[in-house]
C-alpha positions in Angstrom: 2.6 1.6 16.1 1.2 0.1 12.6 -2.4 1.0 11.6 -4.3 -0.5 8.7 -3.1 -3.2 5.9 -3.1 -6.3 6.3 -4.7 -8.7 4.0 -3.2 -11.7 2.0 -1.4 -12.1 -1.6 -1.7 -15.1 -4.5 1.9 -15.3 -5.2 1.8 -16.6 -8.8 5.0 -16.9 -10.5 5.2 -16.6 -14.4 8.2 -16.2 -17.1 7.6 -12.6 -17.9 5.4 -9.8 -17.7 3.3 -8.8 -19.5 1.5 -12.4 -19.7 0.9 -13.9 -22.9 -3.0 -13.5 -23.5 -4.2 -16.6 -23.5 -7.0 -18.8 -22.1 -4.6 -20.9 -20.1 -1.4 -20.4 -18.9 0.8 -23.1 -17.0 2.6 -21.4 -14.2 4.7 -23.1 -11.2 2.7 -23.8 -7.7 0.7 -21.1 -6.5 1.8 -20.2 -3.1 -0.6 -17.5 -0.7 1.3 -15.1 1.3 0.0 -13.6 4.7 1.2 -9.8 4.7 0.3 -6.7 2.4 1.9 -3.7 3.6 1.0 -2.8 7.2 1.1 -6.5 7.7 4.7 -6.3 6.0 5.6 -3.5 8.4 4.9 -4.5 11.2 7.0 -7.7 11.1 9.1 -6.4 9.8 9.5 -3.6 12.0 9.2 -6.4 15.1 12.1 -8.7 13.5 14.1 -5.2 13.6 13.2 -5.6 17.5 11.3 -2.5 18.2 7.4 -2.9 19.7 5.2 -3.4 17.4 1.1 -2.8 17.8 -0.9 -3.4 15.1 -4.5 -2.4 14.1 -6.7 -3.4 11.3 -10.1 -4.9 10.2 -9.7 -7.9 9.0 -12.5 -10.8 8.0 -14.4 -13.5 9.9 -13.0 -15.9 7.2 -9.7 -18.3 6.5 -7.9 -15.8 4.8 -8.0 -13.3 8.4 -7.3 -16.3 10.4 -4.0 -16.7 8.1 -3.2 -13.0 9.1 -3.8 -13.6 12.7 -1.8 -16.8 12.3 1.5 -15.4 10.6 1.6 -12.3 13.0 1.4 -13.8 16.1 4.5 -16.8 14.6 6.0 -13.5 13.5 5.4 -12.1 17.5 3.4 -8.9 16.5 0.9 -8.0 19.1 -2.6 -7.5 16.7 -5.4 -6.6 17.5 -8.3 -6.5 14.6 -12.3 -5.4 14.3 -13.8 -7.4 11.9 -15.0 -5.6 9.0 -18.3 -7.0 7.5 -16.5 -7.2 3.6 -13.8 -9.6 4.9 -10.0 -9.6 4.7 -8.4 -8.1 2.0 -6.7 -9.9 -0.9 -4.1 -9.8 -3.5 -3.0 -11.5 -6.4 0.8 -10.4 -7.4 2.1 -11.9 -10.8 5.8 -12.7 -10.4 8.3 -12.9 -13.3 12.0 -14.9 -13.0 13.2 -11.4 -12.4 11.4 -10.9 -9.0 9.4 -8.0 -11.1 5.6 -7.8 -9.7 2.5 -6.9 -11.1 0.0 -6.4 -8.5 -4.1 -7.1 -8.6 -4.7 -5.2 -5.3 -8.5 -6.3 -4.2 -9.4 -2.7 -2.2 -12.9 -4.2 -0.8 -13.1 -2.5 2.8 -16.8 0.2 2.5 -15.9 4.0 2.5 -18.2 4.5 5.4 -15.7 2.0 7.6 -14.6 3.8 10.2 -12.2 2.8 13.5 -14.0 3.4 16.4 -11.7 5.9 19.1 -12.2 4.5 21.6 -10.3 1.6 20.3 -7.4 3.1 18.9 -7.3 6.2 21.0 -5.3 4.3 24.5 -2.2 3.1 21.7 -1.8 6.0 20.4 -1.4 7.5 23.7 1.3 4.9 24.0 2.8 5.0 20.5 5.9 6.9 20.2 5.5 7.0 16.3 2.3 5.8 14.1 2.4 4.5 10.4 -0.4 4.9 8.4 -1.2 2.5 5.8 -3.1 4.3 3.0 -6.6 1.7 3.5 -9.3 5.3 3.7 -10.7 4.6 7.5 -7.0 5.2 8.4 -6.9 9.4 7.2 -10.0 9.7 9.6 -6.9 9.0 12.4 -5.3 12.4 11.5 -6.7 14.2 13.7 -5.9 12.4 17.0 -2.6 11.3 16.2 -1.5 15.3 15.5 -3.3 16.0 19.0 -1.1 14.2 20.9 2.2 15.0 18.4 3.5 11.8 17.6 5.4 11.4 14.8 3.8 9.7 11.5 4.3 8.1 8.4 3.0 6.3 5.4 4.0 4.8 2.3 1.8 5.7 -0.7 3.4 3.5 -2.6 3.1 3.7 -6.5 0.7 7.4 -6.3 0.8 9.0 -9.9 1.2 12.8 -7.5 -2.9 13.4 -8.9 -5.1 10.6 -7.4 -7.2 12.3 -4.8 -7.4 9.6 -2.3 -4.0 10.0 -1.4 -3.4 13.5 -0.8 -4.8 13.9 3.2 -1.7 10.6 4.0 0.9 12.2 1.7 0.1 16.3 3.4 -0.7 15.1 6.7 2.6 13.0 7.9 5.4 13.9 8.8 7.4 11.2 6.4 6.1 10.0 3.5 7.6 7.3 1.5 6.1 6.3 -2.2 8.0 4.3 -5.2 9.4 6.7 -7.8 7.3 4.2 -10.6 4.3 6.3 -10.4 4.8 9.7 -11.1 8.0 8.5 -12.9 10.1 10.9 -14.6 7.7 13.8 -12.9 8.6 11.7 -9.4 11.5 15.3 -8.1 8.2 17.6 -8.8 5.7 15.1 -6.4 8.2 15.2 -3.8 9.3 18.9 -3.4 5.0 19.2 -3.8 4.6 16.6 -0.7 7.0 19.1 1.2 5.0 22.3 -0.1 2.0 21.6 0.1 2.0 19.2 3.4 3.5 18.8 6.7 6.2 16.1 5.9 10.0 16.8 7.4 11.0 14.3 4.3 10.1 12.2 1.4 11.3 9.1 0.5 11.0 7.4 -3.3 12.4 4.0 -3.9 13.0 2.7 -7.6 14.8 -0.5 -6.9 17.5 -1.6 -8.2 17.6 2.2 -9.3 18.3 2.8 -5.7 16.1 5.6 -3.8 15.6 9.5 -3.8 15.9 11.6 -0.5 14.4 14.7 0.0 14.3 17.2 3.1 12.4 20.2 4.1 16.0 21.4 6.0 18.3 20.7 2.8 17.9 21.0 -1.0 15.0 21.0 -3.6 16.7 18.1 -5.4 16.4 14.6 -5.0 19.3 13.2 -3.3 20.1 9.8 -4.7 20.8 6.5 -2.6 22.6 3.7 -4.1 20.9 0.1 -4.3 22.3 -2.3 -1.9 22.9 -5.5 -3.8 21.2 -8.1 -2.3 23.0 -11.1 -0.3 21.8 -13.8 -2.5 19.9 -13.9 -5.8 16.6 -11.8 -6.3 13.6 -14.1 -6.1 11.0 -11.9 -5.7 10.2 -7.8 -4.8 7.5 -8.8 -3.1 7.6 -6.8 0.1 10.7 -5.3 -0.9 9.2 -2.1 -0.5 7.9 -2.5 2.9 10.7 -3.9 4.1 12.9 -0.6 3.0 10.8 1.5 5.3 11.2 -0.7 8.2 15.0 0.1 7.9 14.6 4.0 7.4 12.7 3.7 10.7 14.8 1.8 12.8 17.4 4.0 11.7 14.5 7.2 12.7 14.0 5.8 16.0 17.3 5.2 16.7 18.2 8.8 16.0 21.0 9.1 12.8 19.9 11.0 10.2 18.4 10.6 7.4 20.7 9.7 4.6 21.9 6.4 6.8 18.0 5.7 7.3 17.5 5.7 4.2 20.8 3.5 3.6 19.1 1.0 6.4 16.0 1.2 4.6 17.8 -0.1 1.0 20.0 -2.9 3.2 16.4 -4.3 4.1 14.7 -4.0 1.5 17.4 -5.9 -0.8 17.3 -8.4 1.8 13.9 -9.2 1.2 14.3 -9.7 -2.2 16.0 -13.0 -1.6 12.9 -14.7 -0.3 9.2 -15.4 -1.4 6.1 -13.4 -0.6 8.2 -10.5 1.7 9.1 -13.9 3.8 12.6 -12.7 3.9 12.7 -10.1 7.2 16.5 -8.9 8.0 16.7 -8.5 11.4 18.6 -6.3 13.7 22.4 -7.9 13.8 22.6 -8.2 10.4 21.0 -4.4 9.2 23.3 -3.0 11.3 26.4 -5.5 9.9 26.0 -4.6 6.9 27.8 -1.9 5.1 26.0 1.8 5.0 
């Protein structure tokens, strides 16, 4: 089950990052990609053969229609409430090597709450819950933990300091984040998550540098996981981290050990880089056929 994090990306392809300071810059065709982190995880897990229920707020607007259409094509069971603020947006600048810079529109009002009678029946049937770091999702932790359902989250580029992420970091059983936010402090941030929270494992992704795994039962030194070479030229890194999450969760739900889950995540993340806007989703056969 995935909760929160749908929206639409506007993808602008540029020659390099940062972009030159100019009044006008010519670019290639500008594309719209429904997804965002929650949508990408729901679509990626469904492509891997997992049954997925996705709950979120979207707007009664044309971008919300794009989200619904994309999820329906991906066979995701999506149930939405209407947000008065409309559907979330992001503008992603993507340069030639696939590296990106994202401008995220966090438009949800601070007092937005998902009604308990809407989400609780689905939680009661869930085997695993993945929470996006949308503000309203933090208020579901009490019910999730009362039911004993394992929960994962992705902190993205958390620097270890921003208060918004702390509930998610310290109340989730499995935590993903990008190494980019904390940079050279990433190991200490991973240790803090294990020390202060309930996580059994923390995974930091580092793009072409691979990923790092740290677990409660293992060493407090991050274990490096080698990056997988993409099977085709890199087009776009949008959605690669979300795909990594999907591969990892597939392995975990199949009962594989943490290192093997991380290698499956690396395979899925590398594959995602070969298509535009997170549209390259590896299937179960492709994931299992790859050498991990």
